[in-house]
C-alpha positions in Angstrom: 115.9 91.3 89.2 113.9 92.9 91.9 111.9 95.8 90.5 111.9 98.7 93.0 108.8 100.9 92.6 108.7 103.9 94.9 105.5 105.9 94.4 105.8 109.6 93.8 103.2 112.3 93.4 103.2 116.1 92.8 100.8 118.8 92.0 101.7 121.4 89.4 99.6 124.4 88.2 99.3 124.6 84.5 97.6 127.3 82.3 94.9 124.8 81.5 94.4 123.7 85.2 95.9 122.1 88.2 97.5 118.7 87.4 98.3 115.8 89.7 101.3 113.7 88.6 101.4 110.2 90.0 103.4 107.0 89.6 104.2 104.3 89.3 100.5 103.7 89.8 98.6 100.4 90.6 96.0 99.1 88.1 93.2 99.9 90.5 94.2 103.6 90.5 94.0 103.7 86.7 90.6 101.9 86.7 89.2 104.5 89.2 89.8 107.4 86.8 88.3 108.6 83.5 90.3 108.6 80.3 90.4 111.8 78.3 88.7 111.4 74.9 91.7 113.1 73.2 94.1 110.2 74.1 93.8 108.3 70.8 97.4 108.0 69.5 97.5 104.3 70.0 93.9 103.0 70.5 90.5 104.3 71.5 90.6 105.7 75.1 88.7 102.8 76.8 91.0 100.2 75.2 94.1 102.3 76.0 93.0 102.6 79.7 92.7 98.8 79.9 96.1 98.5 78.2 97.6 100.8 80.9 96.1 98.7 83.6 97.7 95.6 82.1 101.1 97.3 82.0 100.8 98.4 85.6 100.1 94.8 86.6 103.5 93.6 85.2 106.3 93.1 87.7 108.5 95.5 85.7 105.7 97.7 84.4 105.6 101.3 85.3 102.8 103.8 84.4 103.1 107.5 85.2 99.9 109.6 85.0 99.0 113.2 84.6 95.5 113.8 86.1 93.1 116.7 85.9 89.8 116.6 87.7 89.8 112.8 88.0 90.6 112.4 84.3 93.8 111.0 82.9 95.1 113.6 80.5 98.6 112.1 79.9 100.6 109.0 80.6 104.0 107.5 80.2 104.7 103.7 80.2 107.8 101.6 80.9 108.0 97.8 80.4 110.2 95.1 79.0 110.5 95.1 75.2 107.9 93.2 73.2 109.0 89.5 72.8 108.4 89.9 69.0 111.0 92.7 68.7 114.8 92.4 68.5 115.2 94.4 71.8 114.0 91.4 73.8 116.5 89.0 72.2 119.3 89.7 74.7 116.9 88.7 77.5 118.2 91.6 79.7 116.3 92.0 82.9 117.7 95.6 83.2 116.5 96.8 79.8 113.3 98.8 79.9 111.4 100.4 77.0 109.7 103.7 77.3 106.8 102.3 75.4 104.5 105.3 75.1 104.1 108.9 76.0 100.9 110.8 75.2 99.3 114.1 76.3 95.8 115.2 75.3 95.7 118.2 73.0 94.5 120.9 75.4 97.4 120.2 77.7 100.1 120.2 75.1 102.9 122.9 75.0 102.7 123.1 78.8 105.7 120.7 79.6 103.4 117.9 80.8 105.5 115.3 79.1 108.6 116.5 80.7 106.9 116.6 84.1 105.7 113.0 83.8 109.2 111.9 82.8 110.8 113.8 85.7 108.5 112.0 88.1 109.3 108.7 86.4 113.0 109.2 87.1 112.5 110.5 90.7 114.7 108.7 93.2 117.4 106.4 91.8 115.6 103.2 90.9 116.1 103.9 87.2 119.9 103.9 87.7 119.6 100.1 87.6 118.2 100.1 84.0 119.0 101.0 80.5 115.9 102.9 79.4 115.3 103.2 75.6 112.7 104.5 73.3 112.1 104.0 69.6 110.4 106.9 67.9 108.5 106.3 64.7 107.0 109.2 62.7 103.8 107.3 62.0 102.9 107.4 65.7 103.2 111.2 65.8 100.2 113.5 65.7 101.5 115.6 62.7 97.9 116.5 61.7 96.8 117.6 65.1 100.0 119.7 65.8 100.5 121.1 62.3 104.2 120.2 62.6 106.3 118.4 60.0 108.3 115.3 60.9 111.5 117.2 61.6 109.8 119.8 63.9 108.0 117.0 65.7 111.2 114.9 66.1 113.0 118.0 67.5 110.3 118.3 70.2 110.4 114.6 71.0 114.2 114.7 71.4 113.9 117.7 73.7 111.3 116.0 75.9 113.4 112.8 76.1 116.6 114.7 76.7 115.0 116.4 79.8 115.7 113.2 81.7 119.0 112.3 80.0 118.0 110.1 77.0 120.4 110.6 74.2 120.4 109.6 70.5 121.8 106.1 69.8 122.5 104.6 66.4 121.1 101.3 65.3 120.6 99.2 62.2 117.1 98.2 63.2 115.2 98.1 59.8 112.1 99.9 61.1 114.1 102.8 62.5 116.3 102.9 59.4 113.1 102.9 57.1 112.8 106.7 57.5 115.4 109.3 58.5 113.1 111.0 61.0 112.7 107.8 63.1 115.2 107.4 65.9 116.3 105.5 69.0 117.2 107.3 72.2 118.4 105.7 75.5 119.7 106.5 79.0 122.3 104.2 80.6 121.7 104.0 84.4 124.7 104.8 86.6 124.8 101.3 88.1 124.8 99.5 84.7 127.8 97.3 84.1 130.0 97.3 81.0 128.7 93.8 80.3 125.1 95.1 80.0 126.2 98.0 77.8 127.9 95.6 75.5 124.8 93.4 75.4 122.8 96.5 74.5 125.2 97.4 71.7 124.9 93.9 70.2 121.1 94.1 69.9 121.4 97.7 68.5 123.7 96.4 65.7 123.0 93.0 64.3 124.6 93.5 60.9 128.4 93.5 61.3 129.1 95.9 58.5 127.2 98.6 60.5 129.7 98.7 63.3 
C-alpha cells in the first residue's frame, strides 16, 4: 500500500524547557541532531540514533521526535513487525507496530510521550492501519522510576490510551510469560473486517484460546 506521511511539527512549553515535536522525520533530520545521553532503554545513544535513521528510511517507517536545544530527548517509532515475530506472518501491509517509545529522565512526567503520540496520529493517515504495541516489563525503567511493574504498566496503558490504543488479548508466549506484559492496539476507521479477522488470527494461534 502507499504510505502517506504528512509532516507535522509543534512547539510546546514544558517545565524543563521548550520542546519541538516533529514527525515523521527524514533520516537526515535525525542525523543532524544530538542524542540525549539518557536514552539508553534499548541501546547506547549513538547506536539508537543510527537505528532511528534506519527506521526513518523504510517506506512504512515513521519516527516522531521530541527535541530540546538541538537534542533528541524523546522518540516514538512505527514500522512493520519484525519478520522473526508472529505478527509478520499474516503479511498485512496495513499492520504497523509501535516499536519503541522513550523519553529521557529529566523530561518524564511532563506528558512528552502523550504529545509525541498525539503528533503521530495527527491527520487521518493512521486510519488506514491497525497499530499495535507489545509491552514487556523487562524493557521498562523500573529502577530509574522507582515504580513496580504494575504501576509502570498503568502509566504505559494511560499513555497508549491517549491516542485510542486498547488492551487486546493474545496467546503470544512472550506476552503470556508474565502477567504485567500486555498487547494494545488501535483499529483504524478505514480498516476492513477482513483485516480485523486476519489480525485476530495472528493474535490467537492456539485454537483452545479462542
